[in-house]
C-alpha positions in Angstrom: 11.6 -10.2 -5.2 12.4 -6.2 -4.4 10.2 -4.4 -2.3 10.6 -0.5 -2.0 8.4 1.8 0.3 8.6 5.7 -0.1 6.8 7.8 2.6 6.8 11.3 2.1 4.9 14.6 3.6 3.0 16.0 0.7 0.7 19.3 1.5 -1.3 18.5 4.9 -0.8 14.7 4.4 1.6 12.1 3.5 1.9 10.2 0.3 3.1 6.6 0.4 4.5 4.7 -2.7 4.8 1.0 -2.6 6.9 -0.8 -5.4 7.5 -4.4 -5.8 9.5 -5.8 -8.4 10.4 -9.4 -9.6 7.3 -10.9 -10.6 7.5 -13.2 -13.7 4.0 -12.0 -14.8 1.1 -9.5 -13.9 -1.1 -12.7 -12.9 1.5 -13.3 -9.9 1.6 -9.4 -9.2 -2.3 -9.2 -8.6 -2.4 -10.7 -5.1 0.3 -8.6 -3.8 -1.1 -5.4 -5.3 -4.5 -6.2 -3.9 -2.7 -6.8 -0.5 -1.2 -3.8 -0.1 -4.7 -1.9 -1.3 -6.3 -3.4 1.6 -3.6 -2.7 4.0 -3.3 0.8 3.1 -7.0 1.3 3.7 -6.6 -0.2 7.2 -3.8 2.0 8.0 -5.8 5.2 6.6 -8.8 4.5 8.6 -6.6 3.6 11.8 -5.1 6.9 11.3 -8.6 8.6 11.0 -9.7 6.6 13.8 -12.6 5.1 12.1 -13.5 1.3 11.6 -11.1 -0.8 9.8 -12.5 -2.1 6.8 -10.4 -5.6 6.7 
């Protein structure tokens, strides 16, 4: 597994890109994608000072 995090300033905010490679199938990758999506939603809510969704 190789995980890459790229964070860069964009306009008035920040763009975060997460790439993970090394899975043998998309089925193996699905839980990781869902986990990162939830984590990023929590991070966004935390930064905005709102209730964490997860």
